[in-house]
NUZA-245098 format. One record per atom (N, C-alpha, C, CB): x, y, z; residue in one letter. Coordinates in pm, whole numbers, padded with zeros to 5 digits, always signed. Atoms other than C-alpha are relative to their C-alpha. Glycine has a CB too. Example, Ala and Ser with C-alpha at 12.3 -4.5 7.8 and 13.67 -1.06 7.14 Angstrom:
2
+00089-00119+00000A
+01230-00450+00780A
+00090+00120+00000A
-00099+00003+00125A
-00082-00119-00006S
+01367-00106+00714S
-00077+00109+00073S
+00041+00046-00142S
END
This chain:
86
+00127+00028+00009M
+03542+00872+09568M
-00099+00098-00007M
-00025-00069+00086M
+00091-00123-00019F
+03326+01135+09682F
+00027+00104-00102F
+00018+00066+00140F
-00058-00088+00086G
+03510+01371+09495G
-00080+00045-00127G
+00120-00056-00037G
+00114-00073+00045S
+03243+01399+09219S
-00140+00007-00019S
+00018+00013-00069S
+00137-00026-00032W
+02917+01318+09397W
+00031+00158+00112W
-00081-00167+00088W
-00041-00093-00039W
+03070+01633+09596W
-00014+00099-00118W
+00118-00025+00054W
+00082-00083+00086K
+03083+01852+09277K
-00125+00000-00084K
+00060+00025-00063K
+00173+00013+00038L
+02752+01714+09155L
-00093+00082+00062L
-00060-00133+00034L
+00060-00082-00139G
+02592+01828+09491G
+00037+00187+00037G
+00081-00097+00142G
-00046-00148-00005M
+02787+02190+09450M
-00050+00067-00087M
+00131+00025-00011M
+00066-00085+00104D
+02697+02214+09097D
-00152+00015+00011D
+00030-00056-00135D
+00099-00045+00001A
+02340+02149+09127A
-00078+00067+00118A
-00046-00078-00046A
+00087-00145-00115T
+02305+02403+09457T
+00021+00138-00088T
+00106+00038+00200T
-00055-00139+00040L
+02504+02692+09242L
-00112+00003-00138L
+00204+00007-00041L
+00090-00009+00124L
+02247+02555+08926L
-00130+00103+00080L
-00058-00186-00068L
+00168-00063-00077A
+01933+02609+09224A
+00013+00186-00017A
-00012-00054+00239A
+00009-00184+00007M
+02064+02996+09270M
-00008+00025-00089M
+00094+00095+00037M
-00015-00051+00122E
+02153+03085+08930E
-00167-00009-00028E
+00114-00087-00104E
+00121-00042+00031S
+01835+02993+08877S
-00070+00118+00018S
-00056-00064+00038S
+00047-00092-00102Q
+01680+03190+09120Q
+00003+00124-00023Q
+00058-00011+00105Q
-00057-00090+00037Q
+01850+03471+08975Q
-00088+00015-00143Q
+00152-00023+00005Q
+00110-00044+00140V
+01672+03437+08637V
-00116+00005-00002V
-00004-00071-00105V
+00131+00075-00031I
+01355+03345+08774I
-00056+00198+00061I
+00019-00187+00160I
+00056-00166-00011G
+01351+03696+08933G
+00000+00121-00083G
+00057+00056+00091G
-00032-00064+00051M
+01505+03893+08716M
-00124-00014-00125M
+00134-00016-00003M
+00099+00005+00136R
+01226+03768+08425R
-00164+00001+00086R
+00034-00183-00119R
+00158-00082-00072L
+00918+03837+08703L
+00033+00151-00004L
-00040-00045+00199L
-00003-00164-00004A
+01038+04167+08703A
+00003+00071-00159A
+00155+00052+00090A
+00028+00000+00156M
+01074+04175+08337M
-00189-00015-00080M
+00099-00151-00048M
+00175+00067+00026L
+00713+04014+08276L
-00062+00099+00078L
-00049-00181+00068L
+00063-00098-00066S
+00562+04256+08543S
-00014+00094-00091S
+00060+00044+00113S
-00029-00128-00001A
+00688+04541+08381A
-00121+00035-00169A
+00207+00025-00003A
-00007+00029+00122G
+00488+04402+08034G
+00065+00077-00157G
-00112-00019+00001G
-00021-00045+00100G
+00491+04554+07705G
+00063-00135-00103G
+00084+00124+00032G
-00027+00078+00132T
+00645+04405+07376T
+00147-00107+00039T
+00037+00134-00145T
-00134+00133-00057A
+00990+04259+07572A
+00004-00085+00083A
+00111+00033+00050A
+00032+00040-00099A
+00811+04120+07808A
-00079-00147-00062A
-00075+00115+00080A
+00035+00069+00125Q
+00625+03944+07531Q
+00082-00153-00081Q
+00016+00120-00092Q
-00158+00104+00095A
+00963+03804+07375A
+00028-00013+00154A
+00176+00105-00141A
-00027+00119-00101E
+01064+03680+07680E
-00023-00117+00040E
-00014+00014+00071E
+00029+00126-00086A
+00802+03492+07827A
-00002-00084-00180A
-00189+00007+00133A
-00056+00124+00063Q
+00825+03285+07461Q
+00083-00012-00004Q
-00011-00033-00091Q
-00096+00069-00023R
+01167+03262+07474R
+00049-00052+00126R
+00070+00051-00046R
-00005+00149-00079M
+01106+03093+07758M
-00004-00086+00016M
-00021-00036+00042M
+00005+00130+00037V
+00946+02861+07677V
+00064-00110-00058V
-00057+00000-00040V
-00042+00069+00052T
+01086+02794+07402T
+00168-00093+00080T
-00007+00081-00117T
-00154+00063-00095E
+01436+02744+07599E
-00011-00099+00096E
+00073+00110+00094E
+00085+00096-00031K
+01242+02535+07782K
-00021-00143-00042K
-00087+00048-00019K
-00003+00121+00081I
+01106+02272+07591I
+00168-00026-00073I
-00128+00022-00124I
-00046+00019+00035M
+01466+02304+07397M
+00088-00079+00087M
+00005+00072-00055M
-00118+00091-00072A
+01687+02201+07707A
-00041-00137+00056A
+00061+00079+00127A
+00044+00154-00044A
+01479+01918+07791A
-00015-00077-00064A
-00094-00025+00053A
-00054+00154+00059N
+01507+01748+07527N
+00136-00041-00022N
-00049-00026-00131N
-00134+00002+00038E
+01854+01813+07466E
+00089-00109+00124E
+00053+00174-00005E
-00036+00101-00115A
+01884+01637+07870A
+00004-00116-00067A
-00098-00011+00124A
+00046+00096+00054A
+01648+01362+07730A
+00090-00093-00107A
-00105+00053-00047A
-00059+00061+00076L
+01893+01293+07447L
+00117-00012+00005L
-00022+00025-00084L
-00141+00056-00049L
+02232+01321+07672L
-00046-00124+00105L
+00104+00135+00087L
+00038+00169-00084I
+02071+01068+07876I
-00018-00092-00035I
-00090-00030+00064I
+00000+00091+00103A
+01955+00847+07606A
+00110-00044-00071A
-00071+00040-00079A
-00094+00062+00122T
+02284+00832+07435T
+00120-00020+00106T
+00041+00118-00159T
-00135+00091-00120G
+02484+00750+07771G
+00052+00112+00072G
+00164-00092-00085G
-00096-00052-00099G
+02543+01058+07946G
-00072+00039+00097G
+00087+00104-00040G
-00001-00033-00201S
+02583+01169+08343S
-00083+00092+00019S
+00151+00066+00087S
+00081-00144-00084T
+02387+01367+08555T
+00072+00099+00013T
-00048-00013+00148T
-00038-00103+00025A
+02645+01579+08552A
+00011+00087-00091A
+00058-00007+00024A
+00047-00044+00163R
+02651+01645+08228R
-00107+00098-00049R
-00051-00118-00067R
+00157-00007+00031V
+02271+01691+08199V
+00021+00156+00134V
-00136-00200+00053V
-00004-00147-00093V
+02363+02006+08528V
+00075+00082-00058V
+00056-00002+00147V
-00110-00072+00081A
+02666+02106+08363A
-00098+00120-00103A
+00101-00137-00109A
+00086-00044+00108G
+02419+02150+08063G
-00104+00158+00019G
-00097-00136-00021G
+00104-00074-00040Y
+02163+02343+08256Y
+00055+00145+00001Y
-00057-00050+00133Y
-00112-00139-00028R
+02401+02586+08419R
+00060+00072-00105R
+00128-00038+00074R
-00074-00106+00142R
+02585+02694+08093R
-00145+00114-00049R
+00057-00141-00193R
+00140-00088+00098K
+02196+02760+07978K
-00040+00123+00120K
-00189-00137-00040K
+00050-00088-00093V
+02094+02956+08298V
+00086+00086+00025V
-00040-00051+00107V
-00098-00096-00094R
+02407+03136+08399R
+00001+00093-00180R
+00206-00099+00099R
-00004-00092+00137A
+02374+03266+07974A
-00080+00098+00043A
-00055-00065-00147A
+00132-00073-00029N
+02028+03394+08098N
+00022+00129+00080N
-00098-00094+00082N
-00007-00125-00081V
+02161+03574+08409V
+00101+00085-00088V
+00054-00027+00163V
-00054-00061+00006R
+02422+03719+08209R
-00061+00093-00124R
+00103-00058+00013R
+00148+00013+00073R
+02145+03816+07912R
-00064+00095+00097R
-00083-00170-00006R
+00126-00091-00078L
+01896+03971+08152L
+00081+00123+00092L
-00108-00118+00127L
-00050-00080-00177S
+02177+04149+08416S
+00011+00083-00139S
+00174-00051+00157S
-00071-00088+00111K
+02273+04363+08038K
-00106+00085+00030K
+00027-00052-00169K
+00088-00044+00025R
+01878+04487+08076R
+00031+00128+00114R
-00114-00098-00002R
END
């Protein structure tokens, strides 16, 4: 009974921690300025709009909160991998 709630709680906690990593790496990049920073700022805004739309569509079609969190985590982890390579 509590297994699914526990998993959702853990996933939400991990999402928060992973998001902080991305925020830190992006702030460092943006503070350096230049064309890479401009491209990252544009990408960041575009990603957020697309992710919000995907989450809204998922909820509207009967998706669960756990699936929304899992989708956000997948995107955040991809950003961690991409930004770590720089």
